[in-house]
N, C-alpha and C positions, 0 to 999 in steps of 0.2 A: 626898846625891847619888844614892843608890840609887833614890829615888823620882822622879828626873828623867824626864820623858816626852818632852821635845823638845830636840834639839841642832841648832842651825843655825849653820854657819860659812860665810863668804863671802870670796872674793878673798884667800885665804891660800896660802902655800907650805907644804905638809905633807909632809916627807920620809917619814914613816911614822906610822901611827895607833898611839897608845899601847895597850898590852895591857890597861891599866886600863879601857878602854872596855867590856870584856866584863862589868864589874861593874854596868853600867847595865841591869839585867835588866828594868826596867819601861819602858825607852825605847820609844816608839811612833813617833817621827819623827826621822829623821836626814837632814839636808840639808847637803851639801857642794857649794855652787854656786860656779862660777868659781874653783876652787882648782887648784893645781898638784900633782897626785898621781902623776906619771909613775913614780917609783920606790917609791911607797908600797905596803906590804903591807896589802891590804884584807881579808884572810881573817878578821880579828878580828870583822868585822861579822857573820859567820855565827853568833856566839854570842848575838846580840840577838834571841832567838826571839819576843819580843813586838812586834817592829818591824812597823808597818803601812805606813809611808811611807818610801821610800828614794829620794833624789834626788842625782844627780851632775851636774845640768844645768850645762853650760858648763865643767865641770872637765876636766882633761887626764888621762885614764887610758888604759892600753894593753890591760889584760885584766881581765875581770870574774871575781872569784874563784869557784871551784866551791862554796865554803862557803856561798854565798848560797842553796844548795838547802835549807838548814836553816830559812830564813825562811818557814815554812809559813803564817804569818798575814799575810804581805805583801799589801797591796791596791793599792799604787801603786809603780811602778818607772819612774824618769825618767832616761834616759841621753841626753837630747836635747842635741845639739851638744857632745859630750864630747871630741872629738878633731878638730882641724882638719887634722891631717897624715895619719892613716891610720885605718882602721876599727878600732873596739874589738872585741876578740875575746870572744865569749860561748861557753863550753864547752857541748857537747851535754848536754841533760838538765836544765840549770839552769832554763830557762823552764817546762818541763813540770812541774817540782816545785813551782812556786808556784801551787798549785791554787786559792787564794783571790784571786788577782790580778784586779783589776777594771780597772786602767788601766795601759797599757804604752806608753811613749813612747821610741822608738828613733831615729826620723828617719833621717838620713843616716849615723849613727854605726855602724850595723852593716849590712854589705853582704855578708858572706861566708856567706850561707845555704848549708848543705849540702843536697843534693838526695837525697830518698828515692826510689829507683826500684823499682817494683813487681816482685816475684818475684826480687829480688836481695838477698843478704846483704851488708851493707855496714858498715864500721866508720866511724861518724860522729864527727867531732871538734868540729865547730861546731854551733851551734843550727840547727834547721831549722824551716820554717814549719809543718810538721805538729805541732810541739809546742803550737801555739796551740789545737789541738783538745782539749788537756788542761786548758784554762782555761775552765770552764763559766760563770764569773762575769764574764768579760771584756766590758766595754761600751764602752771607749775605747781606740783603737789608732792609733799613729802609726809607720808603718814604710815602708822603702824596699826594693823588690824589684828587683834589677838584671837578673834572668833572667826572661823573660816566658813561657817554655814552661809549659804546664799541669802538667808533672810537678813543678814547684816546689810547687804547692798540693796538699794532700791531697784525695783523692776520697772519703774516709770520710764517711758521712752525718752523723757526730756532730760534724763540724767546725762551729764555733760562729759563723761569720760572721753568721748570722741574728740573733744577739744584740747585735751591735755597733750602738751608737746614736750614737757620735761617733768620727770617724776622719779621718785624713789618710794616704792610701795612694798610693804612687807606683810604677808599673810602668815600668821603663826599661831599655834595653840597656846603658847605661853611666852612670857617675857624672856625666859632664859634661852629661847631659841633664836632671839633676835641678834643679828650680827652687830648692830650698834656701830656702824662705820663712822669715822670722823666726818664732821660736816663738810660738805662740798656742794657745789651747784648740782641739782638733780641731773643725772645723765641717763634717764630712762632705765632705771635699775629696778628689777622686779625680783623679790625673794619669796619663795614658797617653801615653808619650813614645817615639817611634820604634819602633812595634810594627806587626805585621801582623794584621789582623782579617778577612782574606778568608774564613776558615772560620766566622766568627761569634763573638760574645762568649761563647757557651756553651762554647767550647773552652778558655776560661780559667776554671777552676773558681772559683766564688764571685763572679766579676766581674758576672754578670747580676744577682745579688742586690744587690751594692753599688750598681749603677747606679740601682736603683729608689729608693734613699734618699739619693743624692748631692745635695748642695746646690751645691757648686762643682765644675765639670767642666772640666779643662784637657786639650786634645788637641793634640799637637804631632807632626807627621810620622807620623800614623797612616795606614797604607796598607792597601789591599785590592786587590792586583794582579789585573787582569782583571775587577774588580767596581766599579761605581759605587754609592756608598752615600750615605745622608743621615744626619744626626745623629739624626733620629727613628727610624731603623732600629735604633739601639742599645738602645732600650727600648720595647717594644711598648705600655707604659702611657703613654708620652709624657712621661717625666721630670716627674712631678707635683710633686716637691719641689725641683727644680732652680731656684736663684735666680741663679746666675752661670755663664755659658758662655763659655769662651775657646778659640778654634780657630785654630791657626796651621800653615801649611805642610803641609796635608793634600792631597796631589796627586790623590787619587782621590775626593775629596768632590764630590758632584753638587749638593746643595742642603742647606739647613738643615732644612726640613720637607717631608716627602713625604706628601701625603694622597691620592695618586692611587689607591691600593688600598683606600681607605675604612676601613682598620683602625685608624687613629690615634684615640685616645680624645678625647672632646669637650673635656676639661679639660687636654689636652696643653700643656705649657709654661705653664701657668696661673700658676705661682709665679715665672717668670723675670723678673728685674729688670735684669740687666746682660748685654749681648751684645757680644762682641768677636771680630771676624773679621779675619784678617790673612794675607797671603801665600798666598792660595788661587788657584791658577792656572786652574782649570777652571770653577767654578760660573758659570752665566749668569744664575741667578736664585736668590733665597733660599728660595722655596717652589715646590712642584710639586703641582698638583692643586687641588681645591676649597678656597677660602680659608675658608669658614665653619666648617671643622673645626679650624682653628688659632686658639686664643685666647691672646693676649699682653696681656691687660688690665693686668698689673702691670709691664710693661716700662717702665723709667725711663731707661735709657741704652743707646745703640747706637753702636758704632764699627766702621766697615768700611774697611779699608785694604789697598791693593795687591792688588786683585782685578781683574786686567786684562780678564777676559772677562765680568764682571758687566755685562750689557747692558740688562736690563729693570729695571723699577722696583724699588727697595728694598722698598717696601710697596705692595700694592694698596689702594685706598680701602676695600675691605671689611674689611681688617685695621686700617687706620688709625683707623676709627671706634671701635675697641676700645681704642686706646692712650690711655686717660684719664690715665695716670700718667707719660707720656713727658715727660722734661725735657731730654734731650740727644741729638742725633744728630751724629756726626762721620763724614764721608765724605772720604777722600783717596786720591789716586793710583789711581782706578778709570777706566782709559783710555776704555772704551766706554760707560760709564753715560750714559743719555740722559734718564731720568725718575726723580725721587726718589719721588714719589707719583703713582700712576696711577688714573684714574677709570674705566678699562676694566672693564666689568661692574659698575659701581657703582650703576646704576639711578637716575640723577638726582643732584641736588645733596646733598651730605652735608658734615658738618664734624667735625673732631676735637672730642671732648667737652672742655669747658673744664677747665683745671687751674690751680693757683695760680701756677706758674712753669714755663716751658718754655724750653729752650735748643737751638738748632740750630747746628751747626758744619759747614760744608761746605768741604772742601779737596781739590783735585784737582791733577793735573799739567797741564802746558800743552797736552796733546793732547786733553783731554776736551772734547767738543762738547755744550754744553747751552744752550738758549735762555732758558728761564725756570725758576726753581727751584720756585715755588709757584703754585697757583691760589688763588682767593679763599677757598676753604673750608679749605685746609690750613694757612693762616697765622693763623687767627682767634685761637687760644689760645697762640701762641708768645710767650714773654716776652723771650727774648734770641736774637739771630741773629748768627752770625759766618760770613762768606763769605770764603774765602781762595784765592788761586792758581787761580781759574777763568777761564782766559785767554780763553775764548770766550763767557763769560756776557754776555748783552745786557741782560736784565731780571731783577730779583729778585722783583718782585711785580706783580700787576695793579693798575690804577688804581682799582678799585671795591671794594677789600677793606675789611673792618671788623676791625682788628687791635688786640690788647692789647700790642703790642710796646713793651718798655721800654728795650731797648738794642740797638744794632746796631754791628757792626764789619765793615768791608769793606776788604780789602787785596789787592793784586796781581790785580786784575780789569781788564784793559786795554781791554776792548771794551764796557764798560758804557755805557748811554745817557749822553749828555753832561750831562743834567740828572738829578741824583741824587734829589731830592725835588721833584716837580712839585706845584703848588698843590692839585690834587684829592687827591693822596696825603696831604699834610699834614693835611687835614681829617679823614682816617680813622685817623691814628695819634696821637691826642691824648695818649696816655700815654707817648710816647717821652721818655726822660730822658737818654740818652747816645748820642752819635754819634761814631764814630771811623772815619776813612777815610784810607788811605794807599796810595801806589803804585798809583793808578788813573789812567793817563795820559789816558784819554778824558774824564774828568769836567771840565766847564767851569763848571758852576753847581751849587752845593749846594742852595740853597733858591730856587726860582722862585715868587715871590709873585703872579705874574700869574694872574688868574682867581679869587683869593680874594674872597669876598663881604665887602667892607669898607664900613663906613658904612651897611649895610643896603640897598644899592642893588640887590643881586641877590636871587635867590630863596633862601628858607631863612633860618636864623639868621645873625647876624653872625659871620664866621669869626675865630677867635683862633688865630694860628699857633703850634703847638707850645708850649703854655703850661707843660708839665712839663719841657721840656728844661733840663738842668742843666749838662751837660758837652759841649763841642764841641772835637774834636781832629782837625785836618786836617794831614796831612804828605805831602810829596813828591807833590803833585798838580801836575804841570808845566804843564798847560793851563788850570788854574783861573784865571778872570779875575775875576768877582765871586763872593763867597760868597753874598750875597743879591742877587737880580736882580728888576727890575720892582717895587721897593718904592715906596710913596707915603706922603704925610703921614698918610693915614687908616689905615695899617696898624696892626694890634694883634697882640700876642703876644710870645714870647721873654722874658717878664718874669721868669722864674725862672732864666735862664741865669747861672751863677756862674763858670764857667771857660771861657776860650777859649785854645786853643793853635794857632798857625799856624806851620808849620815847612817850609821847603824848597819853597815854592810859587813857582816861578820866573817866572810870568807875572802874578802878582797885583800890581796897582799901588795900588788903593784898597781898604781893608778894609771900612769901614762908610760908609753914607750917614748924614746927620744924623738921618733919620727912624728908622732902626734903632737908632742909638746912644742915642737918648732912651728907647727901650724897655727898655734893659738896666739897669734900676734896681737889680738885685741882683748885678750883676757884681762879683766879688771878685778874680779873678786873670786877668791878661792876659799872654800870652807870645807874642812874635813873633821867630822865629829863621830866619836864612838866607833871607830873602825879599829878594833883591838888587835887584829893580826896584820894590819897594814905595815909594811916594812919600809916602803919608799914611795915618794910621789912620782919620781921618774926613774925608770930602770936604765941607768947608764950602761950597765953591763951588756945589755942587748945590743947597743951600738958597737961595743968592742967585739962582741961575738960575731957580728955580721961583717967584721973586717973593715969597718969604716973609720976614717981618721976623725979623732975627736975635734969637734968644731967649737969655736968660741963665739958662735952666734948668740946674740942676746936672747934669752928665754923670757917670755912674758914681758915684753917691753912696756906694756901699759898697766901692769899689775899695780893696784893701789891698796888692796886689802887681802891679807892672808891670815887665816885663823885656824887653829886646831885645838881639839879638846878630847880627852879620853882616848888617845891613840898611843897606847903604851909601847908598842913595838916600832913606832915610826922613827926612822933615823934620817938625818940630813948629812950628806957628804959635804963637809966644809969647803974643800977645794973647788967644788962646783958652784959655790956662791958667786964666784966671779961671773958666772953666766947670767945672773940677774942684773937688772939695770942699776947702775950707780951705787955709791957707797952707802946711801941711806938704807937700801934694801939689805946690805950686808949687816948693818946695825940691827935692823928689825928682825932679820932672820937669826942673828946671834941670840937675841932675847928669846925667840921662839924655840931655838935649839936648847937653851938652858931650861925653858919650861918643860919641854919634852923629856929632857934628861932627868929633871926633878920628878916628873910623873913616873918615869921608868924606874927610878930608884925607889919611889914609894911602893910601886907594884911589886918590886922584887924583895922588898923588906919583909 
């Protein structure tokens, strides 16, 4: 046992550590994770002088023993999430004695830092931040500092923040401000919560140095009374390593990027991948000054929420051209925003560089006034589009775009054009695979087939309508009358549609013409719910009115699921059941017919 080098115990209740533990003189790793050690005497650990790794992660302890000072070979100390109730106490001098320490993880568990005031003789009882200056090998640090005044941090030039390569450091006025993120290896995460930076970041010793290597920056309630600041002001080098930026409730923030003074580095924000802005009451724009100095070529995700004075474009076209990695944009509750992408100063037609997959999510409150979301250039490489709660939106796209759009979801847009997909648009979005539309009261027609070049009579190639469409989901479109309008026997397309869901469309009487029904050769699932005035799935009378001979072509040959509920007017013409595949469907449909008849009888009772 004396040669034992690793001891790891987890999820145990340990009233006291056995004194025999001191006999493990060769022990190098001791891990007591998620253990209950509230009453345990931990001083025996001080005898393990060869210990290099000591972890109490997740365990409940009240006080760190002073005997830990003897562990002069210790390289890693982990006290992360040790006490859910109160701060763990670390006696003064313990940390500074661990001269070989390379990794220190305290997190939220130690908050009672003592303050060393210059020119004063003080008796210190708790650890102080100045002790970190005695750890020349320290490269990884996870700490929480609840007092932001610069006097907390040592001004001695030997302080080793410059050696830190991995960190999670939070400056906050109170414990309630702390994010308390789950434990993970430090990834150069810096949090500034409820602090005043009106005198500049240099007033907080070490902060300027940390900002230059920060990868994740979270700012919440960062103020500068009497001074309007931008994020780029915090680091004159332009956050070259920053990959994620989250800014919330910063009342004095003027803009994200300020290039008006020309001092911002050319590669500023070049590593930024994720941008999240929320509850910013004053910014009217995200950038100020020449756009060519701001490079956001690696930006993948943008979220802007509750910025009531954000009036101008989120991105000028000069910046948009560099967003080759952009996949997601979410905008919601920005009352005065009128343009998402502006071509002012663009110098002609440009386009977003193509990317494999892009997703746009737009969500505003009912006061936002916006006429058209995109021009023909900005939509070309978008793969997925979600538009929600834009009550004044009239048009989503121009009619002459060339898009790679694969999926679209539109909801709560009550002033949209009454025709969602006109024929000339369908010819331009041949890759579209999924359409979901709900709660858009103005939509009367989903697909208008008038004008498609069918049969080769028009100019150009024969049009095939939405050949990649797989999923169609229409819900609560109260004015929807036909889903497909102006169809003819010569129409082609929709051959890959596999799932149709129609729910709560109160004005829809007929769902399909026989011409469209015969195109749906791959349809597998059919759901019709709460369409109370719907009379028929297929309007066979239209085929007779057009003077065409009734065909016995099998309808929906791959259909495997057909369901209906609360469609009291829906009727099925039994002679036409022969057009569905094999006798099994006859039996299934007979049951459905009986259910419909029963519902109809109940509604008429």
